[in-house]
C-alpha positions in Angstrom: 18.3 -19.7 6.0 20.6 -21.1 3.4 23.8 -20.7 5.4 22.5 -22.3 8.6 19.0 -23.9 8.6 19.3 -24.6 12.3 19.9 -21.0 13.3 17.2 -19.6 15.6 15.2 -16.6 14.4 12.9 -14.5 16.5 9.3 -14.4 15.4 8.0 -10.9 14.5 4.5 -11.8 15.9 5.6 -13.0 19.3 9.0 -12.1 20.6 9.1 -15.2 22.8 9.0 -17.5 19.8 12.4 -18.6 18.5 12.2 -20.8 15.4 14.7 -22.7 13.3 15.4 -20.9 10.0 14.3 -23.9 8.1 10.9 -23.8 9.7 10.5 -20.0 9.8 8.3 -19.6 6.7 5.8 -22.1 8.0 5.8 -20.5 11.4 5.1 -17.1 9.9 1.9 -18.4 8.3 0.8 -20.0 11.5 1.5 -17.0 13.7 -0.1 -14.5 11.3 -3.4 -16.3 11.9 -2.8 -16.5 15.6 -1.9 -12.8 16.0 -4.2 -10.9 13.5 -3.8 -7.5 15.4 0.0 -7.7 15.2 -0.2 -8.8 11.6 -2.1 -5.6 10.7 0.8 -3.5 12.0 3.5 -5.3 10.0 4.4 -5.0 6.4 6.2 -7.6 4.2 9.4 -6.7 2.5 9.1 -6.9 -1.3 12.5 -8.5 -1.6 12.1 -11.2 1.1 8.8 -12.4 2.5 10.5 -13.5 5.7 11.2 -9.8 6.5 8.2 -8.4 8.4 8.7 -4.9 9.7 6.4 -2.2 11.2 4.6 -0.5 8.4 6.1 2.9 9.4 9.6 1.4 8.9 9.0 -0.3 5.6 10.5 2.4 3.3 13.7 2.5 5.5 13.9 -1.3 5.4 13.6 -1.3 1.6 16.5 1.1 1.3 18.7 -1.1 3.5 17.5 -4.6 2.8 20.4 -6.9 2.0 18.2 -9.0 -0.3 17.5 -6.0 -2.6 21.0 -6.3 -4.0 20.5 -10.0 -4.8 17.3 -9.3 -6.6 18.6 -6.3 -8.5 21.6 -8.4 -9.6 19.3 -11.2 -10.8 17.3 -8.7 -12.8 20.5 -7.3 -14.4 21.7 -10.8 -15.3 18.3 -11.7 -16.8 18.3 -8.4 -18.8 21.9 -9.0 -20.0 21.0 -12.6 -21.1 17.9 -11.3 -23.0 20.1 -8.7 -24.8 22.7 -11.3 -25.7 20.0 -13.5 -27.1 18.6 -10.7 -29.2 22.1 -9.9 -30.6 22.7 -13.6 -31.4 19.3 -14.1 -33.0 19.5 -14.7 -36.8 16.8 -13.1 -38.8 14.9 -15.3 -41.3 13.2 -12.4 -42.9 13.4 -12.1 -46.7 12.4 -9.3 -48.9 9.3 -10.0 -51.0 10.0 -10.3 -54.8 9.9 -7.0 -56.6 7.3 -6.9 -59.3 8.2 -3.5 -60.7 10.0 -3.3 -64.0 11.9 0.0 -64.6 12.9 -0.8 -68.2 
């Protein structure tokens, strides 16, 4: 967790595990291997891999996920930057010489 790396987070695989936020991603990998049956029942949020929710609740989580807004804003910013680059791009195209003589 960026705001408080020492904050304790409950493990989705084993409710008795409480892990520091800074170690949480590593713990998830370890516990996924230790609890394969629980892992089959959980789905990973597309906006934050630290969010593991029951498969049946994934669509509801996606609608409410706080990290969705961050990702959407990042996509908008990248798109705006690309459009600005396109508008500022100077074309080096030149028309080919005309070989027609109308006189």
